KOLMARTI-12873 format. One record per atom (N, C-alpha, C): residue in three letters; x, y, z. Coordinates in steps of 0.001 Angstrom, whole numbers, padded with zeros to 6 digits, always signed. Layout:
! KOLMARTI-12873
ALAXYZ
...
***
This chain:
! KOLMARTI-12873
MET+061865+161467+046057
MET+060408+161483+046021
MET+059832+160066+045907
ASP+060520+159199+045132
ASP+060069+157817+044985
ASP+060050+157110+046339
ALA+061039+157401+047174
ALA+061114+156770+048492
ALA+059895+157143+049339
ILE+059459+158399+049232
ILE+058292+158845+049990
ILE+057040+158090+049539
TRP+056883+157955+048218
TRP+055734+157220+047692
TRP+055766+155750+048115
LEU+056953+155170+048123
LEU+057098+153783+048564
LEU+056705+153643+050035
GLY+057124+154622+050841
GLY+056777+154603+052258
GLY+055281+154680+052481
LEU+054613+155538+051719
LEU+053153+155674+051832
LEU+052447+154400+051358
ALA+052987+153794+050296
ALA+052412+152533+049802
ALA+052556+151437+050844
ALA+053732+151369+051485
ALA+053970+150368+052520
ALA+053061+150601+053723
LEU+052854+151863+054081
LEU+051957+152203+055194
LEU+050541+151703+054922
THR+050047+151971+053716
THR+048679+151585+053357
THR+048512+150071+053299
THR+049419+149396+052582
THR+049283+147944+052399
THR+049559+147188+053689
SER+050474+147686+054505
SER+050773+147023+055767
SER+049634+147202+056767
THR+048917+148304+056673
THR+047744+148502+057519
THR+046682+147454+057198
ILE+046478+147209+055920
ILE+045516+146185+055492
ILE+045939+144810+056013
ALA+047227+144503+055868
ALA+047740+143218+056362
ALA+047670+143141+057877
GLY+047832+144274+058539
GLY+047751+144301+059992
GLY+046358+143986+060506
VAL+045364+144315+059705
VAL+043977+144043+060094
VAL+043610+142589+059824
PHE+043923+142103+058615
PHE+043446+140782+058194
PHE+044542+139720+058092
GLY+045812+140137+058182
GLY+046893+139164+058157
GLY+047370+138783+056774
LEU+046793+139338+055733
LEU+047222+139028+054370
LEU+046722+140107+053419
GLY+047196+140041+052181
GLY+046757+140973+051148
GLY+047695+142128+050908
GLY+048410+142571+051960
GLY+049288+143727+051815
GLY+050431+143494+050854
GLY+051041+142318+050933
GLY+052177+142012+050070
GLY+051815+141981+048605
MET+050646+141406+048297
MET+050209+141327+046907
MET+049866+142712+046348
LEU+049316+143563+047205
LEU+049032+144930+046761
LEU+050328+145713+046535
LEU+051277+145533+047451
LEU+052537+146278+047348
LEU+053335+145856+046116
ILE+053331+144543+045793
ILE+054102+144078+044642
ILE+053528+144625+043333
ALA+052264+145071+043375
ALA+051667+145684+042188
ALA+052073+147148+042046
ILE+052558+147742+043151
ILE+052913+149163+043150
ILE+054401+149393+042913
VAL+055253+148588+043550
VAL+056700+148855+043513
VAL+057316+148853+042114
PRO+056791+148088+041132
PRO+057411+148166+039798
PRO+057367+149554+039179
MET+056441+150400+039623
MET+056347+151753+039098
MET+057415+152671+039680
LEU+058078+152220+040778
LEU+058990+153100+041508
LEU+060389+152515+041682
LEU+060593+151275+041245
LEU+061893+150631+041418
LEU+062392+150051+040098
ALA+063712+149915+039990
ALA+064316+149250+038835
ALA+063905+147773+038857
PRO+063728+147142+037701
PRO+063258+145752+037641
PRO+064054+144778+038505
GLN+065389+144914+038516
GLN+066218+143975+039276
GLN+066077+144129+040783
ALA+065465+145241+041223
ALA+065339+145502+042667
ALA+063962+145163+043212
ILE+063014+144871+042351
ILE+061624+144695+042790
ILE+061478+143588+043824
ILE+061929+142384+043513
ILE+061720+141232+044401
ILE+062513+141358+045707
PRO+063821+141645+045654
PRO+064557+141741+046926
PRO+064116+142899+047817
VAL+063847+144068+047241
VAL+063426+145217+048052
VAL+062011+144984+048595
HIS+061155+144419+047774
HIS+059810+144067+048252
HIS+059905+143052+049391
GLY+060862+142133+049294
GLY+061071+141145+050354
GLY+061448+141785+051682
THR+062276+142825+051634
THR+062649+143507+052881
THR+061451+144232+053481
ALA+060616+144814+052618
ALA+059413+145498+053118
ALA+058469+144507+053783
GLN+058315+143344+053173
GLN+057429+142325+053733
GLN+057991+141713+055006
LEU+059296+141613+055073
LEU+059932+141143+056307
LEU+059628+142116+057440
ALA+059756+143414+057173
ALA+059466+144433+058190
ALA+057993+144429+058566
SER+057126+144303+057575
SER+055684+144313+057828
SER+055272+143135+058693
ASN+055708+141938+058326
ASN+055321+140738+059066
ASN+055970+140669+060443
ALA+057247+141006+060519
ALA+057947+140939+061809
ALA+057343+141922+062806
SER+057067+143138+062353
SER+056467+144131+063261
SER+055053+143735+063654
ARG+054322+143132+062734
ARG+052972+142664+063056
ARG+053016+141592+064145
GLY+054017+140734+064065
GLY+054197+139725+065100
GLY+054573+140327+066440
VAL+055427+141335+066413
VAL+055860+141996+067656
VAL+054685+142676+068347
PHE+053821+143337+067560
PHE+052697+144073+068145
PHE+051623+143151+068731
ALA+051680+141862+068365
ALA+050728+140895+068942
ALA+051497+139692+069490
PHE+052613+139989+070122
PHE+053564+138961+070559
PHE+052919+137901+071447
ARG+052066+138312+072346
ARG+051459+137386+073302
ARG+050500+136388+072645
ALA+050054+136678+071439
ALA+049071+135817+070782
ALA+049707+134742+069898
ILE+051022+134766+069731
ILE+051690+133836+068816
ILE+051646+132400+069349
ALA+051277+131469+068493
ALA+051241+130043+068853
ALA+052625+129446+068646
TRP+053498+129636+069635
TRP+054906+129257+069499
TRP+055113+127755+069346
ASP+054169+126952+069821
ASP+054336+125503+069768
ASP+054389+124959+068338
LEU+053933+125735+067365
LEU+053947+125291+065975
LEU+055309+125458+065305
PHE+056193+126264+065891
PHE+057384+126686+065165
PHE+058532+125683+065073
PRO+058759+124804+066040
PRO+059828+123808+065839
PRO+059636+122998+064562
ARG+058400+122536+064320
ARG+058123+121750+063118
ARG+058125+122646+061864
PHE+057602+123862+062011
PHE+057589+124774+060866
PHE+059016+125112+060435
LEU+059906+125376+061384
LEU+061297+125703+061068
LEU+062008+124526+060412
LEU+061754+123325+060929
LEU+062345+122132+060318
LEU+061887+122007+058870
GLY+060590+122193+058648
GLY+060062+122136+057291
GLY+060639+123223+056398
SER+060851+124412+056954
SER+061419+125519+056186
SER+062823+125180+055688
LEU+063631+124602+056550
LEU+064989+124203+056160
LEU+064961+123136+055079
LEU+064053+122173+055231
LEU+063914+121128+054218
LEU+063449+121721+052895
GLY+062507+122645+052966
GLY+061981+123268+051762
GLY+063036+124053+051009
ILE+063830+124826+051725
ILE+064909+125593+051094
ILE+065899+124649+050409
SER+066248+123564+051082
SER+067197+122594+050529
SER+066652+121936+049268
LEU+065380+121535+049309
LEU+064771+120857+048161
LEU+064630+121786+046963
VAL+064233+123026+047223
VAL+064099+123993+046130
VAL+065459+124272+045500
ALA+066490+124372+046322
ALA+067845+124598+045805
ALA+068306+123443+044921
LEU+067912+122224+045275
LEU+068342+121039+044525
LEU+067532+120817+043249
PHE+066224+121084+043341
PHE+065337+120711+042235
PHE+064637+121891+041584
LEU+065191+123092+041730
LEU+064529+124298+041230
LEU+064177+124195+039747
ARG+065109+123678+038952
ARG+064893+123655+037502
ARG+063781+122708+037084
SER+063484+121728+037913
SER+062467+120741+037540
SER+061115+120988+038204
ILE+060998+122077+038979
ILE+059732+122390+039645
ILE+058819+123155+038689
PRO+057602+122647+038414
PRO+056669+123342+037512
PRO+056036+124553+038201
LEU+056723+125683+038180
LEU+056314+126849+038955
LEU+054935+127380+038559
THR+054559+127225+037295
THR+053281+127760+036821
THR+052095+127152+037564
PHE+052202+125887+037894
PHE+051056+125178+038463
PHE+051013+125205+039994
ILE+052056+125719+040634
ILE+052063+125766+042094
ILE+050948+126670+042631
PRO+050801+127911+042129
PRO+049672+128745+042595
PRO+048322+128090+042327
LEU+048205+127349+041206
LEU+046960+126654+040883
LEU+046617+125638+041973
LEU+047605+124838+042367
LEU+047381+123815+043392
LEU+047060+124441+044748
ILE+047767+125525+045080
ILE+047506+126208+046350
ILE+046106+126803+046354
GLY+045694+127395+045231
GLY+044359+127968+045121
GLY+043270+126920+045285
ILE+043454+125766+044650
ILE+042491+124670+044778
ILE+042438+124174+046220
TYR+043615+124072+046848
TYR+043675+123629+048246
TYR+042890+124584+049151
ILE+043090+125887+048983
ILE+042428+126884+049835
ILE+040908+126816+049679
LEU+040438+126760+048438
LEU+038990+126698+048211
LEU+038388+125409+048763
SER+039118+124310+048628
SER+038637+123031+049165
SER+038542+123087+050680
ARG+039556+123692+051287
ARG+039612+123769+052754
ARG+038526+124684+053305
LEU+038174+125729+052542
LEU+037204+126707+053028
LEU+035751+126325+052763
TRP+035490+125693+051614
TRP+034108+125550+051162
TRP+033625+124113+050996
LEU+034497+123135+051162
LEU+034082+121736+051020
LEU+034343+121003+052332
PRO+033405+121047+053267
PRO+033618+120508+054616
PRO+034081+119053+054656
ILE+033476+118191+053839
ILE+033839+116770+053856
ILE+035277+116583+053391
LEU+035629+117218+052275
LEU+036994+117129+051765
LEU+037969+117815+052711
SER+037527+118911+053326
SER+038367+119655+054254
SER+038804+118790+055439
LYS+037868+117991+055962
LYS+038198+117118+057095
LYS+039205+116049+056699
LYS+039094+115555+055474
LYS+040044+114550+054998
LYS+041425+115161+054790
ILE+041461+116380+054256
ILE+042737+117074+054044
ILE+043420+117358+055372
GLU+042617+117740+056377
GLU+043146+118106+057690
GLU+043953+116977+058320
ARG+043584+115731+058043
ARG+044302+114597+058613
ARG+045752+114537+058153
PHE+046018+115089+056980
PHE+047365+115016+056407
PHE+048153+116307+056581
GLU+047524+117307+057190
GLU+048235+118576+057395
GLU+049297+118428+058478
ASN+050472+118890+058167
ASN+051605+118775+059076
ASN+052435+120037+058946
MET+052829+120626+060074
MET+053550+121898+060013
MET+054920+121761+059369
VAL+055487+120553+059349
VAL+056746+120340+058637
VAL+056516+120536+057140
ILE+055444+119936+056632
ILE+055110+120081+055210
ILE+054749+121528+054887
VAL+053983+122145+055774
VAL+053578+123545+055565
VAL+054800+124453+055510
GLY+055745+124251+056435
GLY+056968+125053+056439
GLY+057777+124854+055169
ALA+057851+123601+054701
ALA+058611+123306+053482
ALA+057998+123996+052268
VAL+056673+123935+052176
VAL+055982+124535+051029
VAL+056058+126055+051086
GLN+055727+126625+052246
GLN+055666+128084+052332
GLN+057036+128732+052182
THR+058016+128258+052919
THR+059336+128895+052868
THR+060110+128477+051630
GLY+060065+127185+051294
GLY+060812+126710+050131
GLY+060306+127314+048844
LEU+059026+127122+048565
LEU+058465+127647+047333
LEU+058322+129162+047372
GLY+058276+129738+048586
GLY+058202+131191+048715
GLY+059416+131898+048138
LEU+060522+131159+047959
LEU+061717+131735+047358
LEU+061523+132029+045876
VAL+060634+131275+045243
VAL+060477+131404+043792
VAL+059049+131734+043362
VAL+058081+131571+044275
VAL+056678+131837+043951
VAL+056112+132791+044997
GLY+055373+133797+044552
GLY+054858+134788+045500
GLY+053442+134521+045961
ALA+053025+133245+045949
ALA+051625+132967+046245
ALA+051429+132016+047417
THR+052422+131862+048263
THR+052310+130872+049339
THR+051751+131446+050640
GLY+051669+132759+050769
GLY+051213+133383+052005
GLY+049852+132932+052508
PRO+048837+132878+051623
PRO+047504+132471+052087
PRO+047433+131037+052594
LEU+048449+130227+052297
LEU+048442+128825+052718
LEU+048349+128703+054237
THR+049276+129331+054954
THR+049263+129225+056412
THR+048085+129984+057025
THR+047671+131063+056382
THR+046501+131790+056892
THR+045277+130875+056906
THR+045103+130125+055836
THR+043969+129205+055737
THR+044023+128144+056831
ILE+045190+127550+057023
ILE+045352+126488+058020
ILE+045122+127026+059432
LEU+045700+128176+059729
LEU+045555+128760+061063
LEU+044110+129182+061326
ALA+043441+129710+060304
ALA+042048+130124+060470
ALA+041139+128934+060769
LYS+041533+127753+060305
LYS+040759+126540+060585
LYS+041090+125962+061965
ARG+042283+126266+062467
ARG+042714+125705+063757
ARG+042310+126570+064936
TYR+042278+127889+064740
TYR+042056+128793+065863
TYR+040848+129693+065611
GLU+040170+130049+066678
GLU+039001+130927+066588
GLU+039300+132339+067069
ASN+040567+132611+067346
ASN+040978+133929+067821
ASN+041731+134646+066710
ARG+041249+135828+066308
ARG+041838+136552+065185
ARG+043291+136923+065429
ASP+043652+137271+066675
ASP+045013+137690+066972
ASP+046002+136528+066849
ILE+045593+135334+067247
ILE+046460+134158+067100
ILE+046730+133898+065621
VAL+045687+133974+064808
VAL+045837+133722+063376
VAL+046782+134735+062737
VAL+046550+136009+062978
VAL+047336+137069+062344
VAL+048779+137073+062852
ALA+048967+136992+064165
ALA+050318+137074+064739
ALA+051159+135860+064384
THR+050576+134668+064470
THR+051328+133448+064152
THR+051693+133403+062677
ASN+050745+133764+061829
ASN+051032+133795+060395
ASN+052099+134841+060074
ALA+052090+135958+060792
ALA+053080+137008+060561
ALA+054497+136503+060818
VAL+054682+135750+061898
VAL+056017+135230+062209
VAL+056426+134178+061188
MET+055478+133340+060765
MET+055787+132331+059750
MET+056195+132990+058442
MET+055493+134044+058064
MET+055849+134772+056851
MET+057170+135514+057004
SER+057474+135955+058225
SER+058763+136606+058473
SER+059909+135646+058174
ILE+059747+134406+058585
ILE+060765+133384+058320
ILE+060946+133199+056814
SER+059837+133139+056094
SER+059889+132956+054641
SER+060570+134141+053952
HIS+060226+135356+054363
HIS+060821+136541+053733
HIS+062283+136723+054143
LEU+062630+136347+055361
LEU+064033+136399+055772
LEU+064865+135463+054908
ALA+064349+134274+054643
ALA+065052+133327+053780
ALA+065251+133916+052387
LYS+064216+134590+051878
LYS+064309+135195+050554
LYS+065366+136294+050521
VAL+065390+137147+051534
VAL+066379+138232+051598
VAL+067792+137664+051676
LEU+067987+136631+052491
LEU+069309+136009+052626
LEU+069781+135396+051311
VAL+068860+134833+050553
VAL+069215+134272+049248
VAL+069726+135372+048323
TYR+069056+136534+048326
TYR+069493+137641+047470
TYR+070822+138227+047938
VAL+071065+138217+049241
VAL+072377+138636+049749
VAL+073443+137689+049213
PHE+073158+136388+049264
PHE+074084+135373+048768
PHE+074331+135533+047271
LEU+073289+135929+046539
LEU+073423+136105+045087
LEU+074133+137405+044722
GLY+074402+138253+045726
GLY+075175+139459+045483
GLY+074376+140721+045226
PHE+073079+140704+045500
PHE+072286+141916+045303
PHE+072721+142988+046294
SER+072887+144225+045811
SER+073358+145332+046644
SER+072167+146065+047285
PHE+071832+145665+048502
PHE+070734+146321+049211
PHE+071106+147753+049587
LEU+072390+148014+049818
LEU+072824+149361+050196
LEU+072547+150388+049103
GLU+072522+149922+047873
GLU+072255+150824+046759
GLU+070839+151405+046848
TYR+069961+150722+047556
TYR+068566+151148+047672
TYR+068198+151452+049120
TRP+069149+151985+049881
TRP+068934+152176+051310
TRP+067815+153180+051598
ARG+067696+154205+050788
ARG+066622+155189+051015
ARG+065250+154539+050851
GLU+065099+153803+049758
GLU+063823+153137+049501
GLU+063507+152107+050594
ILE+064522+151378+051017
ILE+064320+150344+052034
ILE+063925+150958+053368
ILE+064584+152040+053763
ILE+064234+152718+055022
ILE+062796+153212+054973
ALA+062409+153831+053842
ALA+061042+154334+053703
ALA+060036+153189+053792
LEU+060340+152073+053153
LEU+059439+150922+053177
LEU+059336+150322+054576
VAL+060462+150208+055253
VAL+060470+149616+056601
VAL+059691+150491+057578
VAL+059920+151796+057518
VAL+059200+152720+058411
VAL+057708+152681+058118
GLY+057348+152751+056832
GLY+055939+152716+056448
GLY+055271+151403+056831
ALA+055977+150287+056606
ALA+055422+148970+056920
ALA+055217+148794+058423
THR+056176+149259+059214
THR+056073+149137+060665
THR+054919+149982+061208
ALA+054819+151216+060701
ALA+053713+152086+061121
ALA+052370+151489+060713
GLY+052326+150890+059533
GLY+051100+150261+059071
GLY+050705+149071+059926
SER+051691+148283+060352
SER+051412+147144+061227
SER+050800+147605+062546
TYR+051355+148686+063073
TYR+050832+149232+064338
TYR+049394+149710+064169
LEU+049149+150451+063105
LEU+047813+150983+062848
LEU+046821+149841+062588
GLY+047248+148852+061782
GLY+046378+147730+061481
GLY+046036+146905+062707
THR+047016+146746+063604
THR+046773+146009+064847
THR+045728+146715+065700
LYS+045809+148040+065774
LYS+044828+148810+066531
LYS+043428+148675+065939
ILE+043342+148700+064614
ILE+042044+148572+063948
ILE+041476+147170+064174
ARG+042353+146161+064145
ARG+041893+144777+064302
ARG+041214+144545+065648
THR+041666+145251+066681
THR+041071+145075+068013
THR+039624+145557+068067
ARG+039213+146336+067067
ARG+037849+146867+067037
ARG+036898+145971+066233
ILE+037430+144880+065676
ILE+036604+143965+064882
ILE+036373+142690+065685
ASP+035131+142271+065815
ASP+034864+141034+066558
ASP+035273+139828+065727
ASP+035510+138695+066405
ASP+036038+137501+065751
ASP+035135+137002+064623
LYS+033827+137008+064827
LYS+032906+136494+063820
LYS+033014+137279+062524
ARG+032989+138598+062638
ARG+033094+139440+061444
ARG+034467+139291+060799
PHE+035513+139193+061626
PHE+036868+139046+061117
PHE+036987+137799+060246
PHE+036530+136653+060767
PHE+036683+135398+060033
PHE+035794+135340+058795
THR+034673+136027+058805
THR+033837+136104+057610
THR+034564+136857+056502
ILE+035128+138020+056852
ILE+035868+138821+055872
ILE+037108+138061+055407
LEU+037794+137404+056342
LEU+039001+136656+056000
LEU+038692+135537+055018
GLN+037586+134839+055236
GLN+037196+133752+054332
GLN+036942+134279+052924
VAL+036311+135440+052825
VAL+036055+136047+051516
VAL+037373+136444+050854
LEU+038268+137087+051594
LEU+039549+137508+051036
LEU+040374+136320+050566
LEU+040427+135263+051382
LEU+041173+134062+051000
LEU+040587+133439+049734
SER+039268+133425+049641
SER+038614+132858+048464
SER+038951+133663+047210
LEU+038918+134981+047326
LEU+039245+135835+046186
LEU+040696+135647+045752
LEU+041606+135557+046724
LEU+043016+135329+046400
LEU+043207+133972+045736
ALA+042506+132955+046228
ALA+042614+131615+045649
ALA+042111+131605+044202
ILE+040987+132275+043962
ILE+040451+132360+042600
ILE+041426+133084+041684
LYS+042047+134136+042200
LYS+043039+134875+041413
LYS+044225+133970+041056
MET+044708+133177+042035
MET+045822+132257+041774
MET+045465+131265+040683
ILE+044287+130675+040789
ILE+043850+129666+039814
ILE+043703+130292+038435
THR+043039+131454+038363
THR+042818+132126+037080
THR+044125+132508+036408
THR+045052+133079+037188
THR+046340+133490+036632
THR+047128+132295+036112
ALA+047119+131190+036885
ALA+047845+129992+036478
ALA+047268+129399+035194
VAL+045932+129351+035103
VAL+045278+128786+033914
VAL+045551+129653+032692
LEU+045400+130970+032837
LEU+045618+131880+031699
LEU+047061+131861+031217
SER+048014+131725+032171
SER+049427+131724+031786
SER+049838+130432+031078
SER+049034+129383+031250
SER+049357+128107+030604
SER+048701+127945+029241
ILE+047786+128870+028906
ILE+047097+128788+027611
ILE+047996+129307+026489
***
């Protein structure tokens, strides 16, 4: 019965992500602790997010900005290596705080945003998103923000971000395989999550085609702002 509930949760949250390109993972991570053993939450959630993002990319394959990926992949490899070397010395509490401040600055402070844009590099973005994504669950909105500033087409933003997030979640799953986590022990839950996430991506993609670009980017800006505020608030409260 738990597997069925997980599948329905994945369907709902993946539909939301299919429409706006983000938010589904954060909603799902709030649900799975009620249905999974503590040691399985992060790795099983990672497989669901891999399925959600990968299928979202497949359903909008033609819209993916492939030219960004050589540098993003290079950055991802560097990020994984650096996190592996310096994990113990990385101040994890403040990473969501910095990302939240970056997102709000990029969205609402035009003068500062233009200055930040000069230093944006997909190698750095790949390193931050994939590397820190192994230990922090708040890096997803980073690439969404950057892509939303670069492109005016909703499908390019959602599909490209989906593939970038797929890379990050694949890295996370591989790390847990290396650490010896038994994914086979949770095969029922994983199948339900993958099926639900894939169906949600399809449904969300269909809904997204009915939203015009102007309305899409307005809603996306609000969602990104709310997520950024949540990151900052959580980081500040956890440090008090």
